PDB file of N, CA, C and O in Angstrom:
ATOM      1  N   UNK A   1       7.411  -9.431 -10.681  1.00  0.00           N
ATOM      2  CA  UNK A   1       7.120  -9.608  -9.271  1.00  0.00           C
ATOM      3  C   UNK A   1       5.663 -10.028  -9.138  1.00  0.00           C
ATOM      4  O   UNK A   1       4.772  -9.403  -9.714  1.00  0.00           O
ATOM      5  N   UNK A   2       5.427 -11.090  -8.375  1.00  0.00           N
ATOM      6  CA  UNK A   2       4.049 -11.560  -8.249  1.00  0.00           C
ATOM      7  C   UNK A   2       3.315 -10.861  -7.106  1.00  0.00           C
ATOM      8  O   UNK A   2       3.913 -10.139  -6.307  1.00  0.00           O
ATOM      9  N   UNK A   3       2.037 -11.089  -7.053  1.00  0.00           N
ATOM     10  CA  UNK A   3       1.149 -10.414  -6.110  1.00  0.00           C
ATOM     11  C   UNK A   3       1.546 -10.652  -4.650  1.00  0.00           C
ATOM     12  O   UNK A   3       1.495  -9.730  -3.836  1.00  0.00           O
ATOM     13  N   UNK A   4       1.937 -11.873  -4.321  1.00  0.00           N
ATOM     14  CA  UNK A   4       2.299 -12.166  -2.925  1.00  0.00           C
ATOM     15  C   UNK A   4       3.605 -11.469  -2.541  1.00  0.00           C
ATOM     16  O   UNK A   4       3.770 -11.068  -1.389  1.00  0.00           O
ATOM     17  N   UNK A   5       4.526 -11.323  -3.481  1.00  0.00           N
ATOM     18  CA  UNK A   5       5.768 -10.592  -3.204  1.00  0.00           C
ATOM     19  C   UNK A   5       5.478  -9.107  -2.978  1.00  0.00           C
ATOM     20  O   UNK A   5       6.062  -8.484  -2.092  1.00  0.00           O
ATOM     21  N   UNK A   6       4.584  -8.554  -3.774  1.00  0.00           N
ATOM     22  CA  UNK A   6       4.184  -7.154  -3.599  1.00  0.00           C
ATOM     23  C   UNK A   6       3.529  -6.978  -2.239  1.00  0.00           C
ATOM     24  O   UNK A   6       3.846  -6.036  -1.514  1.00  0.00           O
ATOM     25  N   UNK A   7       2.620  -7.877  -1.889  1.00  0.00           N
ATOM     26  CA  UNK A   7       1.918  -7.802  -0.612  1.00  0.00           C
ATOM     27  C   UNK A   7       2.899  -7.887   0.558  1.00  0.00           C
ATOM     28  O   UNK A   7       2.761  -7.155   1.538  1.00  0.00           O
ATOM     29  N   UNK A   8       3.873  -8.763   0.461  1.00  0.00           N
ATOM     30  CA  UNK A   8       4.865  -8.917   1.523  1.00  0.00           C
ATOM     31  C   UNK A   8       5.658  -7.626   1.723  1.00  0.00           C
ATOM     32  O   UNK A   8       5.888  -7.208   2.858  1.00  0.00           O
ATOM     33  N   UNK A   9       6.072  -6.999   0.631  1.00  0.00           N
ATOM     34  CA  UNK A   9       6.842  -5.755   0.719  1.00  0.00           C
ATOM     35  C   UNK A   9       5.989  -4.616   1.267  1.00  0.00           C
ATOM     36  O   UNK A   9       6.476  -3.793   2.043  1.00  0.00           O
ATOM     37  N   UNK A  10       4.734  -4.564   0.873  1.00  0.00           N
ATOM     38  CA  UNK A  10       3.829  -3.536   1.409  1.00  0.00           C
ATOM     39  C   UNK A  10       3.608  -3.772   2.900  1.00  0.00           C
ATOM     40  O   UNK A  10       3.536  -2.817   3.673  1.00  0.00           O
ATOM     41  N   UNK A  11       3.500  -5.018   3.302  1.00  0.00           N
ATOM     42  CA  UNK A  11       3.337  -5.345   4.718  1.00  0.00           C
ATOM     43  C   UNK A  11       4.501  -4.850   5.556  1.00  0.00           C
ATOM     44  O   UNK A  11       4.306  -4.343   6.660  1.00  0.00           O
ATOM     45  N   UNK A  12       5.706  -4.995   5.038  1.00  0.00           N
ATOM     46  CA  UNK A  12       6.899  -4.501   5.734  1.00  0.00           C
ATOM     47  C   UNK A  12       6.841  -2.981   5.874  1.00  0.00           C
ATOM     48  O   UNK A  12       7.183  -2.430   6.920  1.00  0.00           O
ATOM     49  N   UNK A  13       6.406  -2.313   4.812  1.00  0.00           N
ATOM     50  CA  UNK A  13       6.265  -0.855   4.847  1.00  0.00           C
ATOM     51  C   UNK A  13       5.227  -0.447   5.880  1.00  0.00           C
ATOM     52  O   UNK A  13       5.472   0.460   6.676  1.00  0.00           O
ATOM     53  N   UNK A  14       4.069  -1.104   5.881  1.00  0.00           N
ATOM     54  CA  UNK A  14       3.015  -0.767   6.850  1.00  0.00           C
ATOM     55  C   UNK A  14       3.510  -0.927   8.277  1.00  0.00           C
ATOM     56  O   UNK A  14       3.304  -0.047   9.112  1.00  0.00           O
ATOM     57  N   UNK A  15       4.157  -2.040   8.557  1.00  0.00           N
ATOM     58  CA  UNK A  15       4.660  -2.298   9.904  1.00  0.00           C
ATOM     59  C   UNK A  15       5.672  -1.234  10.312  1.00  0.00           C
ATOM     60  O   UNK A  15       5.659  -0.766  11.450  1.00  0.00           O
ATOM     61  N   UNK A  16       6.539  -0.856   9.396  1.00  0.00           N
ATOM     62  CA  UNK A  16       7.557   0.151   9.675  1.00  0.00           C
ATOM     63  C   UNK A  16       6.937   1.519   9.948  1.00  0.00           C
ATOM     64  O   UNK A  16       7.283   2.176  10.930  1.00  0.00           O
ATOM     65  N   UNK A  17       6.031   1.943   9.088  1.00  0.00           N
ATOM     66  CA  UNK A  17       5.423   3.275   9.225  1.00  0.00           C
ATOM     67  C   UNK A  17       4.501   3.342  10.439  1.00  0.00           C
ATOM     68  O   UNK A  17       4.524   4.322  11.184  1.00  0.00           O
ATOM     69  N   UNK A  18       3.692   2.307  10.641  1.00  0.00           N
ATOM     70  CA  UNK A  18       2.705   2.316  11.724  1.00  0.00           C
ATOM     71  C   UNK A  18       3.315   1.962  13.079  1.00  0.00           C
ATOM     72  O   UNK A  18       2.762   2.303  14.124  1.00  0.00           O
ATOM     73  N   UNK A  19       4.446   1.283  13.055  1.00  0.00           N
ATOM     74  CA  UNK A  19       5.100   0.910  14.298  1.00  0.00           C
ATOM     75  C   UNK A  19       4.484  -0.287  14.993  1.00  0.00           C
ATOM     76  O   UNK A  19       4.761  -0.539  16.165  1.00  0.00           O
ATOM     77  N   UNK A  20       3.643  -1.034  14.272  1.00  0.00           N
ATOM     78  CA  UNK A  20       3.050  -2.257  14.813  1.00  0.00           C
ATOM     79  C   UNK A  20       2.587  -3.144  13.672  1.00  0.00           C
ATOM     80  O   UNK A  20       2.512  -2.725  12.517  1.00  0.00           O
ATOM     81  N   UNK A  21       2.278  -4.389  14.032  1.00  0.00           N
ATOM     82  CA  UNK A  21       1.738  -5.314  13.021  1.00  0.00           C
ATOM     83  C   UNK A  21       0.428  -5.930  13.513  1.00  0.00           C
ATOM     84  O   UNK A  21       0.164  -7.113  13.299  1.00  0.00           O
ATOM     85  N   UNK A  22      -0.380  -5.109  14.171  1.00  0.00           N
ATOM     86  CA  UNK A  22      -1.674  -5.541  14.704  1.00  0.00           C
ATOM     87  C   UNK A  22      -2.761  -5.480  13.633  1.00  0.00           C
ATOM     88  O   UNK A  22      -3.804  -4.857  13.829  1.00  0.00           O
ATOM     89  N   UNK A  23      -2.508  -6.126  12.514  1.00  0.00           N
ATOM     90  CA  UNK A  23      -3.477  -6.184  11.432  1.00  0.00           C
ATOM     91  C   UNK A  23      -3.206  -7.444  10.629  1.00  0.00           C
ATOM     92  O   UNK A  23      -2.089  -7.959  10.604  1.00  0.00           O
ATOM     93  N   UNK A  24      -4.247  -7.925   9.977  1.00  0.00           N
ATOM     94  CA  UNK A  24      -4.100  -9.085   9.102  1.00  0.00           C
ATOM     95  C   UNK A  24      -4.043  -8.581   7.669  1.00  0.00           C
ATOM     96  O   UNK A  24      -5.011  -8.017   7.157  1.00  0.00           O
ATOM     97  N   UNK A  25      -2.913  -8.788   7.036  1.00  0.00           N
ATOM     98  CA  UNK A  25      -2.692  -8.284   5.690  1.00  0.00           C
ATOM     99  C   UNK A  25      -3.467  -9.135   4.687  1.00  0.00           C
ATOM    100  O   UNK A  25      -3.049 -10.240   4.338  1.00  0.00           O
ATOM    101  N   UNK A  26      -4.598  -8.605   4.232  1.00  0.00           N
ATOM    102  CA  UNK A  26      -5.450  -9.318   3.288  1.00  0.00           C
ATOM    103  C   UNK A  26      -6.048  -8.327   2.297  1.00  0.00           C
ATOM    104  O   UNK A  26      -5.972  -7.115   2.497  1.00  0.00           O
ATOM    105  N   UNK A  27      -6.632  -8.838   1.248  1.00  0.00           N
ATOM    106  CA  UNK A  27      -7.137  -8.012   0.136  1.00  0.00           C
ATOM    107  C   UNK A  27      -8.161  -6.960   0.568  1.00  0.00           C
ATOM    108  O   UNK A  27      -8.184  -5.865   0.008  1.00  0.00           O
ATOM    109  N   UNK A  28      -9.001  -7.269   1.547  1.00  0.00           N
ATOM    110  CA  UNK A  28     -10.058  -6.324   1.935  1.00  0.00           C
ATOM    111  C   UNK A  28      -9.655  -5.389   3.072  1.00  0.00           C
ATOM    112  O   UNK A  28     -10.491  -4.637   3.573  1.00  0.00           O
ATOM    113  N   UNK A  29      -8.390  -5.424   3.486  1.00  0.00           N
ATOM    114  CA  UNK A  29      -7.904  -4.532   4.536  1.00  0.00           C
ATOM    115  C   UNK A  29      -7.973  -3.091   4.057  1.00  0.00           C
ATOM    116  O   UNK A  29      -7.572  -2.784   2.935  1.00  0.00           O
ATOM    117  N   UNK A  30      -8.481  -2.210   4.905  1.00  0.00           N
ATOM    118  CA  UNK A  30      -8.509  -0.788   4.569  1.00  0.00           C
ATOM    119  C   UNK A  30      -7.964   0.011   5.746  1.00  0.00           C
ATOM    120  O   UNK A  30      -7.819  -0.513   6.851  1.00  0.00           O
ATOM    121  N   UNK A  31      -7.668   1.262   5.504  1.00  0.00           N
ATOM    122  CA  UNK A  31      -7.070   2.118   6.530  1.00  0.00           C
ATOM    123  C   UNK A  31      -7.923   2.171   7.792  1.00  0.00           C
ATOM    124  O   UNK A  31      -7.386   2.206   8.899  1.00  0.00           O
ATOM    125  N   UNK A  32      -9.224   2.178   7.639  1.00  0.00           N
ATOM    126  CA  UNK A  32     -10.099   2.281   8.818  1.00  0.00           C
ATOM    127  C   UNK A  32     -10.013   1.044   9.715  1.00  0.00           C
ATOM    128  O   UNK A  32     -10.442   1.089  10.868  1.00  0.00           O
ATOM    129  N   UNK A  33      -9.467  -0.055   9.201  1.00  0.00           N
ATOM    130  CA  UNK A  33      -9.328  -1.284   9.974  1.00  0.00           C
ATOM    131  C   UNK A  33      -8.053  -1.338  10.802  1.00  0.00           C
ATOM    132  O   UNK A  33      -7.875  -2.263  11.595  1.00  0.00           O
ATOM    133  N   UNK A  34      -7.162  -0.361  10.634  1.00  0.00           N
ATOM    134  CA  UNK A  34      -5.833  -0.430  11.249  1.00  0.00           C
ATOM    135  C   UNK A  34      -5.607   0.768  12.167  1.00  0.00           C
ATOM    136  O   UNK A  34      -5.736   1.919  11.751  1.00  0.00           O
ATOM    137  N   UNK A  35      -5.268   0.477  13.426  1.00  0.00           N
ATOM    138  CA  UNK A  35      -4.957   1.534  14.387  1.00  0.00           C
ATOM    139  C   UNK A  35      -3.770   2.358  13.911  1.00  0.00           C
ATOM    140  O   UNK A  35      -2.738   1.812  13.521  1.00  0.00           O
ATOM    141  N   UNK A  36      -3.925   3.676  13.946  1.00  0.00           N
ATOM    142  CA  UNK A  36      -2.836   4.573  13.591  1.00  0.00           C
ATOM    143  C   UNK A  36      -2.730   4.914  12.118  1.00  0.00           C
ATOM    144  O   UNK A  36      -1.893   5.729  11.729  1.00  0.00           O
ATOM    145  N   UNK A  37      -3.571   4.298  11.287  1.00  0.00           N
ATOM    146  CA  UNK A  37      -3.524   4.586   9.851  1.00  0.00           C
ATOM    147  C   UNK A  37      -4.471   5.748   9.571  1.00  0.00           C
ATOM    148  O   UNK A  37      -5.649   5.555   9.270  1.00  0.00           O
ATOM    149  N   UNK A  38      -3.931   6.954   9.677  1.00  0.00           N
ATOM    150  CA  UNK A  38      -4.721   8.153   9.427  1.00  0.00           C
ATOM    151  C   UNK A  38      -4.235   8.816   8.126  1.00  0.00           C
ATOM    152  O   UNK A  38      -3.451   8.229   7.381  1.00  0.00           O
ATOM    153  N   UNK A  39      -4.697  10.014   7.869  1.00  0.00           N
ATOM    154  CA  UNK A  39      -4.356  10.663   6.597  1.00  0.00           C
ATOM    155  C   UNK A  39      -2.857  10.934   6.469  1.00  0.00           C
ATOM    156  O   UNK A  39      -2.302  10.819   5.376  1.00  0.00           O
ATOM    157  N   UNK A  40      -2.205  11.288   7.560  1.00  0.00           N
ATOM    158  CA  UNK A  40      -0.770  11.555   7.502  1.00  0.00           C
ATOM    159  C   UNK A  40       0.022  10.274   7.256  1.00  0.00           C
ATOM    160  O   UNK A  40       0.888  10.234   6.383  1.00  0.00           O
ATOM    161  N   UNK A  41      -0.273   9.229   8.025  1.00  0.00           N
ATOM    162  CA  UNK A  41       0.445   7.972   7.821  1.00  0.00           C
ATOM    163  C   UNK A  41       0.121   7.385   6.447  1.00  0.00           C
ATOM    164  O   UNK A  41       0.951   6.696   5.853  1.00  0.00           O
ATOM    165  N   UNK A  42      -1.074   7.656   5.946  1.00  0.00           N
ATOM    166  CA  UNK A  42      -1.434   7.181   4.610  1.00  0.00           C
ATOM    167  C   UNK A  42      -0.481   7.755   3.561  1.00  0.00           C
ATOM    168  O   UNK A  42       0.008   7.031   2.694  1.00  0.00           O
ATOM    169  N   UNK A  43      -0.224   9.048   3.646  1.00  0.00           N
ATOM    170  CA  UNK A  43       0.667   9.681   2.670  1.00  0.00           C
ATOM    171  C   UNK A  43       2.103   9.169   2.828  1.00  0.00           C
ATOM    172  O   UNK A  43       2.821   9.018   1.840  1.00  0.00           O
ATOM    173  N   UNK A  44       2.512   8.906   4.049  1.00  0.00           N
ATOM    174  CA  UNK A  44       3.855   8.350   4.269  1.00  0.00           C
ATOM    175  C   UNK A  44       3.936   6.950   3.678  1.00  0.00           C
ATOM    176  O   UNK A  44       4.926   6.598   3.038  1.00  0.00           O
ATOM    177  N   UNK A  45       2.900   6.158   3.891  1.00  0.00           N
ATOM    178  CA  UNK A  45       2.854   4.797   3.338  1.00  0.00           C
ATOM    179  C   UNK A  45       2.929   4.841   1.814  1.00  0.00           C
ATOM    180  O   UNK A  45       3.699   4.096   1.206  1.00  0.00           O
ATOM    181  N   UNK A  46       2.137   5.705   1.201  1.00  0.00           N
ATOM    182  CA  UNK A  46       2.130   5.826  -0.263  1.00  0.00           C
ATOM    183  C   UNK A  46       3.506   6.256  -0.771  1.00  0.00           C
ATOM    184  O   UNK A  46       3.995   5.717  -1.764  1.00  0.00           O
ATOM    185  N   UNK A  47       4.126   7.211  -0.105  1.00  0.00           N
ATOM    186  CA  UNK A  47       5.455   7.687  -0.492  1.00  0.00           C
ATOM    187  C   UNK A  47       6.483   6.568  -0.386  1.00  0.00           C
ATOM    188  O   UNK A  47       7.334   6.415  -1.263  1.00  0.00           O
ATOM    189  N   UNK A  48       6.405   5.792   0.681  1.00  0.00           N
ATOM    190  CA  UNK A  48       7.331   4.663   0.871  1.00  0.00           C
ATOM    191  C   UNK A  48       7.121   3.590  -0.209  1.00  0.00           C
ATOM    192  O   UNK A  48       8.084   3.008  -0.709  1.00  0.00           O
ATOM    193  N   UNK A  49       5.866   3.339  -0.559  1.00  0.00           N
ATOM    194  CA  UNK A  49       5.568   2.355  -1.611  1.00  0.00           C
ATOM    195  C   UNK A  49       6.123   2.829  -2.951  1.00  0.00           C
ATOM    196  O   UNK A  49       6.721   2.051  -3.695  1.00  0.00           O
ATOM    197  N   UNK A  50       5.921   4.116  -3.254  1.00  0.00           N
ATOM    198  CA  UNK A  50       6.462   4.657  -4.501  1.00  0.00           C
ATOM    199  C   UNK A  50       7.982   4.495  -4.547  1.00  0.00           C
ATOM    200  O   UNK A  50       8.536   4.128  -5.583  1.00  0.00           O
ATOM    201  N   UNK A  51       8.647   4.762  -3.444  1.00  0.00           N
ATOM    202  CA  UNK A  51      10.107   4.650  -3.402  1.00  0.00           C
ATOM    203  C   UNK A  51      10.555   3.194  -3.522  1.00  0.00           C
ATOM    204  O   UNK A  51      11.482   2.890  -4.273  1.00  0.00           O
ATOM    205  N   UNK A  52       9.910   2.303  -2.794  1.00  0.00           N
ATOM    206  CA  UNK A  52      10.303   0.894  -2.792  1.00  0.00           C
ATOM    207  C   UNK A  52      10.156   0.258  -4.174  1.00  0.00           C
ATOM    208  O   UNK A  52      11.032  -0.482  -4.622  1.00  0.00           O
ATOM    209  N   UNK A  53       9.048   0.552  -4.839  1.00  0.00           N
ATOM    210  CA  UNK A  53       8.760  -0.071  -6.132  1.00  0.00           C
ATOM    211  C   UNK A  53       9.194   0.790  -7.319  1.00  0.00           C
ATOM    212  O   UNK A  53       9.049   0.387  -8.473  1.00  0.00           O
ATOM    213  N   UNK A  54       9.729   1.984  -7.024  1.00  0.00           N
ATOM    214  CA  UNK A  54      10.172   2.925  -8.060  1.00  0.00           C
ATOM    215  C   UNK A  54       9.062   3.225  -9.064  1.00  0.00           C
ATOM    216  O   UNK A  54       9.242   3.107 -10.276  1.00  0.00           O
ATOM    217  N   UNK A  55       7.904   3.619  -8.518  1.00  0.00           N
ATOM    218  CA  UNK A  55       6.745   3.998  -9.318  1.00  0.00           C
ATOM    219  C   UNK A  55       6.226   5.336  -8.804  1.00  0.00           C
ATOM    220  O   UNK A  55       6.612   5.791  -7.727  1.00  0.00           O
ATOM    221  N   UNK A  56       5.359   5.952  -9.575  1.00  0.00           N
ATOM    222  CA  UNK A  56       4.684   7.190  -9.170  1.00  0.00           C
ATOM    223  C   UNK A  56       3.195   7.011  -9.410  1.00  0.00           C
ATOM    224  O   UNK A  56       2.772   6.516 -10.455  1.00  0.00           O
ATOM    225  N   UNK A  57       2.407   7.423  -8.423  1.00  0.00           N
ATOM    226  CA  UNK A  57       0.956   7.339  -8.537  1.00  0.00           C
ATOM    227  C   UNK A  57       0.389   8.710  -8.847  1.00  0.00           C
ATOM    228  O   UNK A  57       0.904   9.729  -8.385  1.00  0.00           O
ATOM    229  N   UNK A  58      -0.663   8.726  -9.622  1.00  0.00           N
ATOM    230  CA  UNK A  58      -1.403   9.955  -9.880  1.00  0.00           C
ATOM    231  C   UNK A  58      -2.472  10.096  -8.808  1.00  0.00           C
ATOM    232  O   UNK A  58      -2.940   9.102  -8.253  1.00  0.00           O
ATOM    233  N   UNK A  59      -2.856  11.335  -8.517  1.00  0.00           N
ATOM    234  CA  UNK A  59      -3.857  11.593  -7.492  1.00  0.00           C
ATOM    235  C   UNK A  59      -5.164  10.868  -7.788  1.00  0.00           C
ATOM    236  O   UNK A  59      -5.791  10.317  -6.883  1.00  0.00           O
ATOM    237  N   UNK A  60      -5.572  10.868  -9.045  1.00  0.00           N
ATOM    238  CA  UNK A  60      -6.832  10.201  -9.396  1.00  0.00           C
ATOM    239  C   UNK A  60      -6.750   8.694  -9.152  1.00  0.00           C
ATOM    240  O   UNK A  60      -7.764   8.067  -8.845  1.00  0.00           O
ATOM    241  N   UNK A  61      -5.557   8.104  -9.286  1.00  0.00           N
ATOM    242  CA  UNK A  61      -5.382   6.679  -8.995  1.00  0.00           C
ATOM    243  C   UNK A  61      -5.511   6.435  -7.494  1.00  0.00           C
ATOM    244  O   UNK A  61      -6.139   5.468  -7.064  1.00  0.00           O
ATOM    245  N   UNK A  62      -4.914   7.315  -6.711  1.00  0.00           N
ATOM    246  CA  UNK A  62      -4.971   7.165  -5.248  1.00  0.00           C
ATOM    247  C   UNK A  62      -6.390   7.353  -4.724  1.00  0.00           C
ATOM    248  O   UNK A  62      -6.789   6.707  -3.755  1.00  0.00           O
ATOM    249  N   UNK A  63      -7.139   8.228  -5.357  1.00  0.00           N
ATOM    250  CA  UNK A  63      -8.515   8.476  -4.913  1.00  0.00           C
ATOM    251  C   UNK A  63      -9.425   7.271  -5.134  1.00  0.00           C
ATOM    252  O   UNK A  63     -10.484   7.174  -4.513  1.00  0.00           O
ATOM    253  N   UNK A  64      -9.025   6.355  -6.008  1.00  0.00           N
ATOM    254  CA  UNK A  64      -9.835   5.170  -6.290  1.00  0.00           C
ATOM    255  C   UNK A  64      -9.525   3.999  -5.363  1.00  0.00           C
ATOM    256  O   UNK A  64     -10.200   2.971  -5.418  1.00  0.00           O
ATOM    257  N   UNK A  65      -8.505   4.145  -4.508  1.00  0.00           N
ATOM    258  CA  UNK A  65      -8.115   3.049  -3.622  1.00  0.00           C
ATOM    259  C   UNK A  65      -9.109   2.902  -2.470  1.00  0.00           C
ATOM    260  O   UNK A  65      -9.368   3.853  -1.732  1.00  0.00           O
ATOM    261  N   UNK A  66      -9.656   1.709  -2.329  1.00  0.00           N
ATOM    262  CA  UNK A  66     -10.585   1.431  -1.234  1.00  0.00           C
ATOM    263  C   UNK A  66     -10.031   0.415  -0.246  1.00  0.00           C
ATOM    264  O   UNK A  66     -10.435   0.385   0.917  1.00  0.00           O
ATOM    265  N   UNK A  67      -9.105  -0.415  -0.713  1.00  0.00           N
ATOM    266  CA  UNK A  67      -8.576  -1.473   0.147  1.00  0.00           C
ATOM    267  C   UNK A  67      -7.236  -1.961  -0.392  1.00  0.00           C
ATOM    268  O   UNK A  67      -6.740  -1.479  -1.411  1.00  0.00           O
ATOM    269  N   UNK A  68      -6.669  -2.926   0.316  1.00  0.00           N
ATOM    270  CA  UNK A  68      -5.365  -3.457  -0.057  1.00  0.00           C
ATOM    271  C   UNK A  68      -5.389  -4.105  -1.445  1.00  0.00           C
ATOM    272  O   UNK A  68      -4.413  -4.010  -2.189  1.00  0.00           O
ATOM    273  N   UNK A  69      -6.476  -4.749  -1.789  1.00  0.00           N
ATOM    274  CA  UNK A  69      -6.591  -5.364  -3.107  1.00  0.00           C
ATOM    275  C   UNK A  69      -6.450  -4.348  -4.220  1.00  0.00           C
ATOM    276  O   UNK A  69      -5.777  -4.604  -5.218  1.00  0.00           O
ATOM    277  N   UNK A  70      -7.089  -3.177  -4.053  1.00  0.00           N
ATOM    278  CA  UNK A  70      -6.958  -2.103  -5.046  1.00  0.00           C
ATOM    279  C   UNK A  70      -5.520  -1.600  -5.129  1.00  0.00           C
ATOM    280  O   UNK A  70      -5.019  -1.315  -6.217  1.00  0.00           O
ATOM    281  N   UNK A  71      -4.863  -1.492  -3.983  1.00  0.00           N
ATOM    282  CA  UNK A  71      -3.474  -1.045  -3.959  1.00  0.00           C
ATOM    283  C   UNK A  71      -2.563  -2.057  -4.646  1.00  0.00           C
ATOM    284  O   UNK A  71      -1.663  -1.675  -5.393  1.00  0.00           O
ATOM    285  N   UNK A  72      -2.790  -3.328  -4.398  1.00  0.00           N
ATOM    286  CA  UNK A  72      -2.005  -4.374  -5.060  1.00  0.00           C
ATOM    287  C   UNK A  72      -2.184  -4.313  -6.570  1.00  0.00           C
ATOM    288  O   UNK A  72      -1.217  -4.448  -7.320  1.00  0.00           O
ATOM    289  N   UNK A  73      -3.416  -4.111  -7.016  1.00  0.00           N
ATOM    290  CA  UNK A  73      -3.690  -3.985  -8.456  1.00  0.00           C
ATOM    291  C   UNK A  73      -2.929  -2.800  -9.047  1.00  0.00           C
ATOM    292  O   UNK A  73      -2.322  -2.904 -10.113  1.00  0.00           O
ATOM    293  N   UNK A  74      -2.971  -1.673  -8.337  1.00  0.00           N
ATOM    294  CA  UNK A  74      -2.323  -0.460  -8.825  1.00  0.00           C
ATOM    295  C   UNK A  74      -0.808  -0.650  -8.927  1.00  0.00           C
ATOM    296  O   UNK A  74      -0.209  -0.318  -9.950  1.00  0.00           O
ATOM    297  N   UNK A  75      -0.195  -1.179  -7.882  1.00  0.00           N
ATOM    298  CA  UNK A  75       1.250  -1.402  -7.903  1.00  0.00           C
ATOM    299  C   UNK A  75       1.611  -2.388  -9.008  1.00  0.00           C
ATOM    300  O   UNK A  75       2.577  -2.182  -9.742  1.00  0.00           O
ATOM    301  N   UNK A  76       0.839  -3.444  -9.120  1.00  0.00           N
ATOM    302  CA  UNK A  76       1.078  -4.463 -10.152  1.00  0.00           C
ATOM    303  C   UNK A  76       1.029  -3.848 -11.550  1.00  0.00           C
ATOM    304  O   UNK A  76       1.889  -4.125 -12.387  1.00  0.00           O
ATOM    305  N   UNK A  77       0.028  -3.021 -11.795  1.00  0.00           N
ATOM    306  CA  UNK A  77      -0.127  -2.368 -13.096  1.00  0.00           C
ATOM    307  C   UNK A  77       1.036  -1.413 -13.370  1.00  0.00           C
ATOM    308  O   UNK A  77       1.541  -1.350 -14.491  1.00  0.00           O
ATOM    309  N   UNK A  78       1.455  -0.677 -12.350  1.00  0.00           N
ATOM    310  CA  UNK A  78       2.581   0.240 -12.518  1.00  0.00           C
ATOM    311  C   UNK A  78       3.867  -0.508 -12.838  1.00  0.00           C
ATOM    312  O   UNK A  78       4.653  -0.075 -13.680  1.00  0.00           O
ATOM    313  N   UNK A  79       4.077  -1.630 -12.163  1.00  0.00           N
ATOM    314  CA  UNK A  79       5.270  -2.432 -12.432  1.00  0.00           C
ATOM    315  C   UNK A  79       5.250  -3.004 -13.846  1.00  0.00           C
ATOM    316  O   UNK A  79       6.292  -3.115 -14.492  1.00  0.00           O
ATOM    317  N   UNK A  80       4.066  -3.363 -14.318  1.00  0.00           N
ATOM    318  CA  UNK A  80       3.932  -3.909 -15.672  1.00  0.00           C
ATOM    319  C   UNK A  80       4.223  -2.852 -16.735  1.00  0.00           C
ATOM    320  O   UNK A  80       4.659  -3.184 -17.837  1.00  0.00           O
ATOM    321  N   UNK A  81       3.985  -1.584 -16.410  1.00  0.00           N
ATOM    322  CA  UNK A  81       4.215  -0.483 -17.343  1.00  0.00           C
ATOM    323  C   UNK A  81       5.697  -0.159 -17.501  1.00  0.00           C
ATOM    324  O   UNK A  81       6.092   0.471 -18.482  1.00  0.00           O
ATOM    325  N   UNK A  82       6.508  -0.579 -16.558  1.00  0.00           N
ATOM    326  CA  UNK A  82       7.943  -0.228 -16.561  1.00  0.00           C
ATOM    327  C   UNK A  82       8.673  -0.935 -17.683  1.00  0.00           C
ATOM    328  O   UNK A  82       9.881  -0.761 -17.840  1.00  0.00           O
TER     329      UNK A  82
END
């Protein structure tokens, strides 16, 4: 799965969890840039991503996420490990 396919699937998850698409899905997007993306929705988003891609993240991996680009890298790496 390529990076743009991963980004598209994550975008669908974000829109579903947040209930809106008032954000531009790009590499430097972070939670603070999106209305409604708080700590609770963050955990729901992460859980949905794990389920969709059939991967599991470690807490230390999640703590290193600063933006969408980091998340794409993490998902990509997890998929490569499968």
